[in-house]
Every structure is written in C-alpha cells, then in structure tokens.
SEVO-596744 format. One record per residue (C-alpha): residue in one letter; residue number from 1; x, y, z. Coordinates in steps of 0.2 Angstrom, whole numbers, plus 5000, padded with zeros to 4 digits. Each point is the difference from the previous one (the first is absolute). Layout:
+-------+------+------+------+------+
! kemar ! fise !    X !    Y !    Z !
+-------+------+------+------+------+
!     a !  NUM !    X !    Y !    Z !
...
+-------+------+------+------+------+
***
This chain:
+-------+------+------+------+------+
! kemar ! fise !    X !    Y !    Z !
+-------+------+------+------+------+
!     x !    1 ! 5000 ! 5001 ! 5000 !
!     x !    2 ! 5005 ! 5017 ! 4997 !
!     x !    3 ! 5012 ! 5007 ! 5015 !
!     x !    4 ! 4992 ! 5011 ! 5011 !
!     x !    5 ! 5006 ! 5013 ! 5013 !
!     x !    6 ! 4988 ! 4999 ! 5015 !
!     x !    7 ! 4995 ! 4987 ! 5013 !
!     x !    8 ! 4983 ! 5006 ! 4998 !
!     x !    9 ! 4992 ! 4998 ! 4983 !
!     x !   10 ! 4984 ! 5012 ! 5004 !
!     x !   11 ! 5001 ! 5015 ! 5012 !
!     x !   12 ! 4984 ! 5011 ! 5000 !
!     x !   13 ! 4997 ! 5014 ! 5012 !
!     x !   14 ! 4984 ! 5011 ! 5002 !
!     x !   15 ! 4993 ! 4995 ! 4983 !
!     x !   16 ! 4983 ! 5009 ! 4995 !
!     x !   17 ! 4990 ! 4999 ! 4984 !
!     x !   18 ! 4983 ! 5007 ! 4996 !
!     x !   19 ! 4990 ! 5000 ! 4984 !
!     x !   20 ! 4990 ! 5015 ! 4993 !
!     x !   21 ! 4985 ! 5001 ! 4990 !
!     x !   22 ! 4995 ! 5018 ! 4997 !
!     x !   23 ! 4999 ! 5007 ! 5017 !
!     x !   24 ! 4999 ! 4985 ! 5009 !
!     x !   25 ! 5015 ! 4993 ! 5009 !
!     x !   26 ! 5001 ! 4982 ! 5006 !
!     x !   27 ! 5014 ! 4996 ! 5011 !
!     x !   28 ! 5006 ! 4982 ! 4997 !
!     x !   29 ! 5017 ! 4999 ! 5009 !
!     x !   30 ! 5003 ! 5010 ! 5016 !
!     x !   31 ! 5017 ! 4998 ! 5006 !
!     x !   32 ! 5006 ! 4984 ! 4996 !
!     x !   33 ! 5017 ! 4994 ! 5007 !
!     x !   34 ! 5008 ! 4983 ! 4999 !
!     x !   35 ! 5016 ! 4991 ! 4996 !
!     x !   36 ! 5003 ! 4984 ! 4992 !
!     x !   37 ! 5016 ! 4991 ! 5001 !
!     x !   38 ! 5009 ! 4990 ! 4987 !
!     x !   39 ! 4993 ! 4983 ! 4996 !
!     x !   40 ! 4985 ! 5003 ! 5011 !
!     x !   41 ! 4983 ! 4994 ! 4995 !
!     x !   42 ! 4987 ! 5012 ! 5006 !
!     x !   43 ! 4982 ! 5000 ! 4997 !
!     x !   44 ! 4989 ! 5016 ! 5001 !
!     x !   45 ! 4982 ! 4996 ! 5005 !
!     x !   46 ! 4986 ! 5010 ! 5000 !
!     x !   47 ! 4981 ! 5002 ! 4994 !
!     x !   48 ! 4996 ! 5007 ! 4983 !
!     x !   49 ! 5003 ! 5019 ! 5000 !
!     x !   50 ! 5012 ! 5000 ! 5015 !
!     x !   51 ! 5014 ! 5007 ! 4989 !
!     x !   52 ! 5011 ! 4984 ! 4998 !
!     x !   53 ! 5000 ! 4999 ! 4980 !
!     x !   54 ! 5004 ! 5019 ! 5000 !
!     x !   55 ! 5015 ! 4997 ! 5012 !
!     x !   56 ! 5007 ! 4986 ! 4989 !
!     x !   57 ! 4998 ! 5011 ! 4985 !
!     x !   58 ! 5012 ! 5013 ! 5008 !
!     x !   59 ! 5012 ! 4986 ! 5007 !
!     x !   60 ! 5001 ! 4994 ! 4982 !
!     x !   61 ! 5003 ! 5017 ! 4993 !
!     x !   62 ! 4984 ! 4999 ! 4990 !
!     x !   63 ! 4994 ! 5017 ! 5008 !
!     x !   64 ! 5006 ! 5014 ! 5011 !
!     x !   65 ! 4996 ! 5004 ! 5018 !
!     x !   66 ! 4993 ! 5018 ! 5004 !
!     x !   67 ! 5012 ! 5001 ! 5014 !
!     x !   68 ! 5012 ! 4989 ! 5010 !
!     x !   69 ! 5016 ! 4991 ! 4997 !
!     x !   70 ! 5002 ! 4984 ! 4990 !
!     x !   71 ! 5018 ! 4990 ! 4997 !
!     x !   72 ! 5001 ! 4986 ! 4990 !
!     x !   73 ! 5017 ! 4990 ! 5003 !
!     x !   74 ! 5006 ! 5017 ! 5009 !
!     x !   75 ! 4996 ! 5010 ! 4984 !
!     x !   76 ! 4987 ! 5015 ! 5003 !
!     x !   77 ! 4987 ! 4999 ! 4987 !
!     x !   78 ! 4987 ! 5011 ! 5010 !
!     x !   79 ! 5000 ! 5013 ! 4986 !
!     x !   80 ! 5009 ! 4991 ! 4987 !
!     x !   81 ! 4996 ! 5004 ! 4982 !
!     x !   82 ! 4991 ! 4988 ! 4988 !
!     x !   83 ! 5016 ! 4994 ! 4992 !
!     x !   84 ! 5008 ! 4995 ! 5015 !
!     x !   85 ! 4986 ! 4992 ! 5008 !
!     x !   86 ! 4997 ! 4989 ! 4982 !
!     x !   87 ! 5018 ! 4995 ! 4999 !
!     x !   88 ! 5000 ! 4995 ! 5019 !
!     x !   89 ! 4983 ! 4991 ! 4999 !
!     x !   90 ! 5007 ! 4990 ! 4984 !
!     x !   91 ! 5016 ! 4994 ! 5008 !
!     x !   92 ! 4996 ! 4999 ! 5019 !
!     x !   93 ! 4982 ! 4994 ! 5002 !
!     x !   94 ! 4989 ! 4987 ! 4994 !
!     x !   95 ! 4981 ! 5002 ! 5000 !
!     x !   96 ! 4986 ! 4987 ! 5002 !
!     x !   97 ! 4982 ! 5006 ! 4999 !
!     x !   98 ! 4983 ! 4993 ! 5003 !
!     x !   99 ! 4997 ! 5000 ! 4981 !
!     x !  100 ! 5012 ! 4991 ! 4990 !
!     x !  101 ! 5003 ! 5013 ! 4986 !
!     x !  102 ! 5005 ! 4988 ! 4987 !
!     x !  103 ! 5000 ! 5004 ! 4982 !
!     x !  104 ! 4987 ! 4988 ! 4992 !
!     x !  105 ! 5010 ! 4997 ! 4984 !
!     x !  106 ! 5017 ! 4998 ! 5007 !
!     x !  107 ! 5005 ! 4983 ! 5008 !
!     x !  108 ! 5006 ! 4998 ! 5017 !
!     x !  109 ! 5019 ! 5002 ! 4996 !
!     x !  110 ! 4996 ! 5016 ! 4990 !
!     x !  111 ! 4990 ! 5007 ! 5014 !
!     x !  112 ! 5014 ! 4997 ! 5013 !
!     x !  113 ! 5012 ! 5009 ! 4989 !
!     x !  114 ! 4990 ! 5016 ! 4999 !
!     x !  115 ! 5008 ! 5010 ! 5014 !
!     x !  116 ! 5016 ! 4998 ! 4989 !
!     x !  117 ! 4994 ! 5011 ! 4986 !
!     x !  118 ! 4999 ! 5014 ! 5013 !
!     x !  119 ! 5018 ! 4997 ! 5006 !
!     x !  120 ! 5014 ! 5012 ! 4995 !
!     x !  121 ! 5010 ! 4987 ! 4991 !
!     x !  122 ! 4990 ! 4985 ! 4996 !
!     x !  123 ! 5009 ! 4985 ! 5005 !
!     x !  124 ! 5007 ! 4987 ! 4985 !
!     x !  125 ! 4993 ! 4985 ! 5013 !
!     x !  126 ! 4984 ! 5006 ! 5002 !
!     x !  127 ! 4991 ! 4984 ! 4994 !
!     x !  128 ! 5012 ! 4989 ! 5011 !
!     x !  129 ! 4996 ! 5011 ! 5015 !
!     x !  130 ! 4980 ! 5000 ! 4996 !
!     x !  131 ! 5002 ! 4980 ! 5000 !
!     x !  132 ! 5010 ! 4999 ! 5016 !
!     x !  133 ! 4986 ! 5011 ! 5008 !
!     x !  134 ! 4986 ! 4988 ! 4994 !
!     x !  135 ! 5010 ! 4987 ! 5006 !
!     x !  136 ! 5001 ! 5006 ! 5017 !
!     x !  137 ! 4980 ! 5001 ! 5000 !
!     x !  138 ! 4999 ! 4983 ! 4994 !
!     x !  139 ! 4994 ! 5004 ! 4983 !
!     x !  140 ! 5014 ! 4995 ! 4988 !
!     x !  141 ! 4989 ! 4987 ! 4990 !
!     x !  142 ! 4987 ! 5016 ! 4997 !
!     x !  143 ! 5012 ! 5014 ! 4994 !
!     x !  144 ! 4992 ! 4999 ! 4981 !
!     x !  145 ! 4982 ! 5001 ! 5006 !
!     x !  146 ! 4990 ! 5014 ! 4999 !
!     x !  147 ! 4991 ! 5008 ! 5015 !
!     x !  148 ! 4983 ! 4993 ! 4994 !
!     x !  149 ! 5007 ! 4983 ! 5000 !
!     x !  150 ! 5005 ! 5001 ! 5019 !
!     x !  151 ! 4991 ! 4999 ! 5015 !
!     x !  152 ! 4998 ! 5015 ! 5012 !
!     x !  153 ! 5013 ! 4993 ! 5012 !
!     x !  154 ! 5012 ! 4997 ! 4985 !
!     x !  155 ! 4997 ! 5018 ! 4994 !
!     x !  156 ! 5005 ! 5007 ! 5017 !
!     x !  157 ! 5015 ! 4989 ! 5001 !
!     x !  158 ! 5004 ! 5008 ! 4981 !
!     x !  159 ! 4998 ! 5017 ! 5009 !
!     x !  160 ! 5012 ! 4995 ! 5015 !
!     x !  161 ! 5013 ! 4994 ! 4987 !
!     x !  162 ! 4998 ! 5017 ! 4992 !
!     x !  163 ! 5003 ! 5008 ! 5015 !
!     x !  164 ! 5017 ! 4991 ! 5002 !
!     x !  165 ! 5007 ! 5004 ! 4982 !
!     x !  166 ! 5012 ! 5013 ! 5007 !
!     x !  167 ! 5004 ! 4991 ! 5016 !
!     x !  168 ! 4994 ! 5013 ! 5011 !
!     x !  169 ! 5003 ! 4999 ! 5019 !
!     x !  170 ! 4983 ! 5006 ! 5004 !
!     x !  171 ! 4984 ! 4993 ! 4995 !
!     x !  172 ! 4983 ! 5010 ! 5003 !
!     x !  173 ! 4985 ! 4990 ! 4999 !
!     x !  174 ! 4982 ! 5007 ! 5001 !
!     x !  175 ! 4986 ! 4987 ! 5003 !
!     x !  176 ! 5010 ! 4988 ! 4991 !
!     x !  177 ! 4987 ! 4986 ! 5004 !
!     x !  178 ! 4984 ! 5011 ! 4998 !
!     x !  179 ! 4994 ! 4992 ! 4984 !
!     x !  180 ! 5006 ! 4981 ! 5004 !
!     x !  181 ! 4991 ! 4986 ! 5007 !
!     x !  182 ! 5008 ! 4993 ! 5016 !
!     x !  183 ! 5010 ! 4987 ! 4993 !
!     x !  184 ! 5009 ! 5011 ! 4988 !
!     x !  185 ! 5001 ! 5015 ! 5013 !
!     x !  186 ! 5010 ! 4987 ! 5011 !
!     x !  187 ! 5012 ! 4997 ! 4986 !
!     x !  188 ! 5003 ! 5018 ! 4996 !
!     x !  189 ! 5004 ! 5002 ! 5019 !
!     x !  190 ! 5012 ! 4987 ! 5000 !
!     x !  191 ! 5009 ! 5008 ! 4986 !
!     x !  192 ! 5001 ! 5015 ! 5009 !
!     x !  193 ! 5008 ! 4991 ! 5015 !
!     x !  194 ! 5013 ! 4992 ! 4989 !
!     x !  195 ! 5005 ! 5018 ! 4993 !
!     x !  196 ! 5001 ! 5006 ! 5018 !
!     x !  197 ! 5011 ! 4985 ! 5005 !
!     x !  198 ! 5011 ! 5003 ! 4985 !
!     x !  199 ! 5003 ! 5018 ! 5008 !
!     x !  200 ! 4988 ! 5011 ! 4991 !
!     x !  201 ! 4990 ! 5014 ! 5010 !
!     x !  202 ! 4981 ! 4996 ! 4998 !
!     x !  203 ! 4987 ! 5014 ! 5004 !
!     x !  204 ! 4982 ! 4992 ! 4999 !
!     x !  205 ! 4984 ! 5010 ! 5001 !
!     x !  206 ! 4983 ! 4990 ! 5004 !
!     x !  207 ! 4985 ! 5001 ! 5009 !
!     x !  208 ! 5001 ! 4982 ! 5006 !
!     x !  209 ! 5005 ! 4997 ! 5018 !
!     x !  210 ! 5007 ! 4981 ! 4997 !
!     x !  211 ! 5009 ! 5005 ! 4985 !
!     x !  212 ! 5008 ! 5015 ! 5008 !
!     x !  213 ! 5005 ! 4988 ! 5014 !
!     x !  214 ! 5012 ! 4989 ! 4989 !
!     x !  215 ! 5011 ! 5017 ! 4999 !
!     x !  216 ! 5014 ! 5003 ! 5013 !
!     x !  217 ! 4992 ! 5016 ! 5006 !
!     x !  218 ! 4983 ! 5008 ! 4997 !
!     x !  219 ! 4996 ! 5019 ! 4999 !
!     x !  220 ! 4981 ! 5004 ! 5004 !
!     x !  221 ! 4993 ! 5014 ! 4990 !
!     x !  222 ! 4985 ! 5010 ! 5006 !
!     x !  223 ! 4994 ! 5016 ! 4993 !
!     x !  224 ! 5016 ! 5005 ! 4992 !
!     x !  225 ! 5012 ! 4996 ! 5015 !
!     x !  226 ! 5010 ! 4985 ! 5005 !
!     x !  227 ! 4990 ! 4995 ! 5015 !
!     x !  228 ! 5011 ! 4985 ! 5005 !
!     x !  229 ! 5017 ! 4994 ! 4997 !
!     x !  230 ! 5006 ! 4983 ! 5006 !
!     x !  231 ! 4999 ! 4981 ! 4998 !
!     x !  232 ! 4985 ! 4992 ! 4990 !
+-------+------+------+------+------+
***
C-alpha cells in the first residue's frame, strides 16, 4: 500500500455541514470530532437522517465541511481545492456504496478498471490489477460476465474489487449490504474483515446494530453529532 505519514488515517475536529434551499438552512453535522487509527475497523451507526452519510462524504473528500478541520494521513484537506481532493480520492481511498454503480455494458473486469481511467498516469498492468482484485473477492471465474449476468451479491463484490484497484489504505463503505439478502450481506462483511486483517483501514456506515457490532469500534451518531464512541 502507498506510504503514509501519520499514525492516524483520519483526524476530524469540529466538522459542521448545513444544506441550504432558498432561505431554509438545515444543519446536518454539528461539530463532529473523531480520530481513526491506521488499520482500524470502525462502524458509524445511526438512524436515517442523522448525518452519517454526509460525514462519510466529507471523510472521503467527496464534499467539504462548512467549518472544522480534516486531516487525511496527516494532510489538511479542510479547504482543499477540487484537484487536490480528486487526486487524493483516486490514490488514497476506495469507495463502496449501497448502489453498485456498475456499467451495464462493461464486464466485471472492465468495471473494476474504471478508476484507472482517472489516474494521472494509467498503469500498464491495469488488467492484471483488476484480475487480482477480483480474485481477492472470489470472482476470478466471473471476470468477463456483464453485471446483468451476476447476482446482487456478486455485483457488490465487483464494486469492492473496484475499490481495491489503486491499492488504497482506506476503504469507506456506505450501507454496503443494504441491497443484499442476509447470506450475501454476510459474505460481503467477511470480505471487509479479510481486508481489515490485511492491514487496511475500514470505515463502514450502517443503521444495522448487528452489522456495526462486527467492527472494532462503533461511533453512534444522533442529530449530527457523535453521541457514543466506544466498543461495539
């Protein structure tokens, strides 16, 4: 994995975020502070609307806070420009969402290779990387299948493989089992556990208490604040 400079992957202090529609302002994050150590598996749990997905978007450099500080691997991204955030997202972070976001007409291996199209220098070994990523999620035998030929669980495993293509140290997962049945959800969680044991930092957002309980540590969010930080 790429070299890093800080013992903590994530350091956030006093993050605030509001959304505005006309004259109406809705506060979503209200002073969130947290630290996540390297190779830690953390679940952020809370009910719908509590701010957990908004927090994950800021941690993943998909959005900026209105105020507060955010360091990723010791680098301050609180007010970084789009180019800096885009480059860091591509190289440092892997994303897994509830929706699989696969291209219907692209094979599994082609879908896994998509992040490489946005790299500053597209690597010559992209296909080999994608094949290794699919092997890591148990789908090497399905690499040339289209999404429509795969089950929901297999599609999410392709999405996880895609998150691994640039070998990020940090994986952010937003309700990754939300569209899966119990068996496929359990398989996806086992993959995250293996990635964690291999040394990656995992931050998983969920509303499910049992799912969150499989992490090293649970952060409970309520009304835009971290209400509880501790063991699951």
